[in-house]
C-alpha positions in Angstrom: 17.6 78.2 38.4 14.7 75.9 37.4 11.0 76.9 37.9 9.7 76.4 40.7 5.9 74.6 40.9 3.2 75.0 43.3 5.4 73.7 46.3 3.5 71.2 48.5 3.6 71.7 52.0 6.9 70.0 52.8 10.1 69.9 51.1 12.8 67.7 51.1 16.3 69.8 50.5 19.4 68.4 48.9 22.2 70.4 50.2 25.3 70.2 48.0 25.4 66.5 46.7 28.1 67.4 44.0 31.2 65.4 42.9 33.4 68.3 45.0 33.2 66.8 48.4 34.4 63.3 47.1 37.6 64.4 46.4 40.1 64.1 48.7 42.4 66.6 47.6 39.9 69.2 47.8 39.6 71.3 51.0 36.0 70.5 51.0 36.1 66.5 50.8 33.6 64.8 53.3 35.5 61.7 54.5 32.0 60.0 55.6 30.5 61.0 52.6 29.8 57.0 51.5 27.9 56.4 54.5 26.0 59.6 54.1 25.3 59.3 50.5 23.7 55.7 51.4 21.1 57.1 53.4 20.8 60.1 51.6 19.5 58.0 48.7 17.1 56.0 50.7 15.1 59.3 51.8 15.9 60.8 47.8 13.8 57.4 46.7 11.3 57.8 49.9 10.4 61.6 49.1 10.0 61.3 45.2 7.7 58.4 46.3 5.6 60.1 48.3 5.3 63.1 45.7 7.0 65.8 48.0 8.8 68.5 46.5 12.7 68.6 46.1 15.0 71.2 45.8 18.7 70.2 44.7 20.8 73.1 46.3 24.2 74.3 44.7 26.3 77.2 46.2 28.7 79.5 43.8 30.9 81.8 45.3 32.9 83.5 42.8 35.2 84.5 45.0 36.2 81.2 46.4 38.0 78.6 44.3 37.1 75.9 46.6 33.0 77.0 45.9 33.3 76.2 41.9 30.6 74.2 40.7 31.0 70.8 40.3 28.5 67.9 38.8 26.2 66.2 41.0 27.2 62.9 42.7 26.0 59.9 40.3 22.5 59.0 41.9 21.9 62.5 43.0 21.3 63.9 39.3 18.2 66.0 39.6 15.2 64.9 37.9 13.2 67.7 35.2 10.3 68.2 37.7 12.8 68.9 40.6 13.9 72.5 40.9 17.7 73.3 41.4 19.1 76.6 43.5 22.3 78.0 43.1 23.0 80.2 46.4 25.9 82.6 47.1 26.1 82.4 50.7 26.3 79.2 53.1 22.0 79.1 54.0 19.5 78.3 51.5 17.3 80.7 53.1 19.7 83.6 51.1 17.9 82.4 47.8 15.2 84.5 46.4 14.1 81.1 44.7 14.1 79.4 47.7 12.1 82.2 49.9 9.3 81.9 47.7 8.9 78.4 47.9 9.6 78.4 51.9 6.5 80.8 52.0 4.2 78.1 50.9 5.6 75.3 52.8 5.1 74.0 56.5 8.1 71.4 56.8 11.4 71.8 55.8 13.7 68.1 55.6 17.4 69.0 55.0 20.4 66.6 54.2 23.6 66.6 52.5 26.5 68.8 53.3 28.8 70.6 54.7 27.2 70.3 58.8 29.9 72.9 60.0 28.9 75.4 56.9 25.8 75.4 55.3 23.5 73.3 57.7 24.3 75.6 60.2 23.7 78.7 58.9 20.2 77.1 57.3 19.7 76.0 61.2 20.1 79.6 62.6 18.3 81.4 59.5 15.2 78.9 60.1 15.3 80.0 63.9 15.5 83.5 63.1 12.3 83.6 60.5 10.3 80.6 62.8 10.6 78.2 59.9 10.2 74.8 60.9 13.2 72.6 59.6 14.5 69.4 60.3 17.8 67.8 59.3 18.3 64.1 58.5 21.0 63.1 61.1 22.8 60.6 59.8 22.4 61.9 56.3 24.6 65.5 56.6 28.3 65.2 57.3 31.2 67.8 57.3 34.7 68.0 56.7 37.7 67.7 59.0 38.7 71.0 61.1 42.3 70.6 62.4 43.2 69.3 64.6 39.6 67.6 64.9 38.6 64.8 62.7 35.5 64.6 60.7 33.8 62.6 63.1 34.2 64.9 66.0 33.4 67.6 64.0 29.8 66.6 63.1 29.3 64.9 67.0 29.6 68.4 68.2 28.0 70.2 65.1 24.6 68.1 65.4 24.8 69.1 68.9 24.8 72.8 67.9 22.5 72.0 65.3 20.0 70.7 67.7 19.6 74.4 69.6 18.4 76.1 66.4 16.3 73.0 64.5 14.7 69.6 64.8 16.7 66.5 63.6 15.5 62.6 62.9 17.2 59.7 61.3 16.3 58.4 58.2 15.3 55.2 59.4 13.1 57.1 61.6 12.0 59.7 58.8 10.9 56.7 56.5 9.2 54.4 59.3 7.4 56.5 60.6 5.5 57.8 57.6 4.9 54.2 56.9 5.0 55.1 52.6 1.6 56.6 53.2 1.1 59.5 50.3 1.0 62.3 53.4 3.3 64.1 55.2 1.0 64.4 58.4 2.1 61.5 60.2 6.2 63.0 60.3 5.1 66.3 61.2 6.1 65.6 65.2 9.5 64.9 63.7 10.1 68.4 63.0 10.6 70.6 65.7 9.0 73.8 66.5 11.5 76.4 66.7 9.2 79.9 66.6 8.2 81.8 69.7 4.6 80.0 69.4 6.5 76.6 69.6 8.5 77.6 72.6 5.5 78.5 74.5 
């Protein structure tokens, strides 16, 4: 785990952008990965351009062969200044390193894999602790779940995620900030799921 510097007010979480999800023979294969990665790359470029704190999250579970670490997807290799967190549970809130980072952050934006596992687990945890979390809706995706194809699974998962966290498309996220080096223009894109926000 790379040392985390003083975090800014917003964090971009890149979830499991690893080659495992591109392998059609692997149980964690994501059929819509190419579409998602195109939009994720735009968001990553945008975040780097604004100087947002970027955190790459990889799942590592020694008891499950499907979760063995694999190399980052080409084009999504972490830079030297970007944190890499290895977690042993689905939610990145389970990481002690992320907990330290999250305390200083006001907004958390997440993209990557997988919608039905890591994204949903993080959304529920965010709701539980009152964190401001939003997912880039067209830059997250999941595996198929028999008898349903991945598209149906993702459509349902997005509906469930909306009960716990905010959502924003990659186009809206980038357009609403207008390239300005500040996060405040995008704050309205993040839904406050805390009790205060619901009042």
